[in-house]
N, C-alpha and C positions, 0 to 999 in steps of 0.2 A: 267599454264594457262596464256595467254597473257593479258595485261591490256585492259580494256574495255573503249571505248570512251564515252563521254556524251550521254545520251539518245537522240534518234532521229538522230544521226550521223551514217554513214556507219560503219559496224562492220564486219571485216573479220578475226576472230581469227584462230589460228592454234592450234587445240586441238586433243587429242585422244578421242576415244569413251568413255573411262572411265570418262573423264572430263565432259561428258554430263549427267551423272547420277544425278538426282535431289533427295535430301533428305529433310526431314522436317527441317526448319530453314534456308535453303539456300536462297540466294538472286537470283531472277530469272528475266528474261525479256520475254515478249510475245508481239506479234503483231496480231491483229485480230479485231473482232467485239465485242462491248459491248452492252448488251441488258438489259434494265431495264423495266420489266413488273410490272403493278400495284400490290401492296401488295406482291411482291416477291423479293427475294434477287437479287441484280445486278450480272450478270454473264458475264464472258469473254467466247467467243466461237471461236475456231480455224477457220480461214478463209475458209478452205475446208469443214467445217461442217455446214455452214449456209444455211438457206432455205429462202432467201429473194428475189428470182427471181419472176417476174410477172407471175401469173398463167393465162393461156388462157382457159376459159370455153369451153367445147365441144358444138358445134352447130349442132342440128339435122335438117333434111330437113323440110323447112317450118317455122322454128323458126327464131326470130329476134336475131342477135348476141348481147350478153351482153358485157358491157365494161370489160376490163381486171381488175382483182382484185389484189391489192397489199396485199400479205399475212402478217399477224402479224409476225415479226421476232421471230424466235425460235431457240433453240439449243438442240440437243439430250442430254438427262440427263447424259449419259455416258461420254460426252465430255465437258459439261459445267463446268466452274471453277468459284466459287463464288469470287467476288472481292469487297473489301471495300476501301474507300478513292478515288474513281474515281470521277472526276468533269465532270458530264454529259454535262455541258455547253461548255466544251472544246473539245468534240468529233468531228472528221472530218466526213463530209458527214452525218450530223445528220438528222434523220427523226422520225416522230411520227405516228404510225399506230394504230388506235383504243386504244389509251392510252399507248401503249408500245413505249418507246423511245429507239433508237439505234444509233450507230455511230461506228467509227473506231479509233483505237489508238494503240500506243506502250506504254506498261506499264512496270514498274519495281517495285519490292517489295519483301516481304518475303513469301516464300511458306510454308504452313502448312496444313495438312489434306485436300488436294485438294482445297485449297483456297489461295488467294494472298492478303496480306495487302499492298496496293499500296502506294508507297512513291514518285514516279516520273511518269509523264505522258507527252507524246508528240504526235505529228501527226504521223500516221503510216508510217514506213519506209519500203523500199523495202528489203525483206528478201533474203539472198543468202545462199546456203549451204557452210559451212566452209570447206575449202579444206582438212583439216586434220581430219575430223570426220569419221575416218575409224576404224572399230573394229580391235584392234591390234592382227593380226594373224601372224604366222611365214611365211614369204615369201618363196616360193620354191627356191632352189639353183640357178636356171637359171634366176631368176629375176621376175618381176611382171607377174602375171598370166593373160593370155588372155582367155576370156570365149568363149567356143564354144556354138552353139545353144542348144545342148543337155544339157550342164552344166547350161545354163541360165534357160532352161525349168525346170530342176530338182530343182534349188534353188528357182525359183518363186513358184513352187508347194509347196515347204516346207514352204515358207513365206506365202503362201495362208492360212495356219492355223492361222497365226497371224492376217491376214486381216479379216477372218471370226469371230474371237472372239473379234474383235475391238481393238486389241493391236496396230495395225498399220493401216495407212490410204491408203497405196498403195506402189507400187514398180515401179521405173523408171530405165530403162537400160541405163547406160552410156557406149556406145560402144567405145568411143574414149579412155577412161581410163580403160576399162575392169572392171567397177564396177557396182553394183546395188545400187541405191539410195533409201533408205527406208524412206517414209514419216510417221511420227508418232506424237502422242500427246505429250508424255513425255517418257524419258528414265528412268525407274525405275531400281533398282538393280536387281530385279528378271528378268526383260526383258533383261537387258544387259547380264546376265549370259546365257540366252537362245540363244541370238545372237552369243555369243562366241562359242556355240556348232556347229555353221555352218562353223567354220574355216576349211580349210584355204581360204574359198571363200571371196573375197573382198566386204565388205558392207560399204556404206557411209550412215550415219544417218542424217536425216533432221527433228529434233524435233521442235515442236511449243514452248514448254516451255524449256528455256535454262538457265543454271546457268550463272551469270555474276560476 
């Protein structure tokens, strides 16, 4: 694994997918929303899982439109990660809605039991997919594989099982490099083994929780 720059600075490591597997005790980095609800543990929420957009109430004929309501920030329980050691006063874009505080940050700390003990905190940085985060499959003799529409459809349908059970958040097709980029919360050992079963199809992994 390449050396990691200080928190908050651009990070473009060259890794294999195996390097992205997170185990208890690993030092990790995340970027996303932090939510602190009254009388509840503070949680980190992946940016694609938040529900903080303004809600527009429906207006029936003859009714007076009501003002838009800012919802209380919340995170699906299956994606929320408990975080300790976060300084709420240092969050970017902070807001408080009906007693719930929230904001954005890049955090580093120790992963254990779906929780992070935070030791470093910075303003949220722009995340990019590491160019080397590809499941290590044996390349065909003729070189890199170019995916046909039929192949893409077959792989996406196979990955649909992971989307439905919540293991991954979505799939993007990289037509230029012939890869499928898989957005997911975290790469566990079990999930990594299941991805390897899709070989020799080229998959690029874009996890929220990354070892550093």
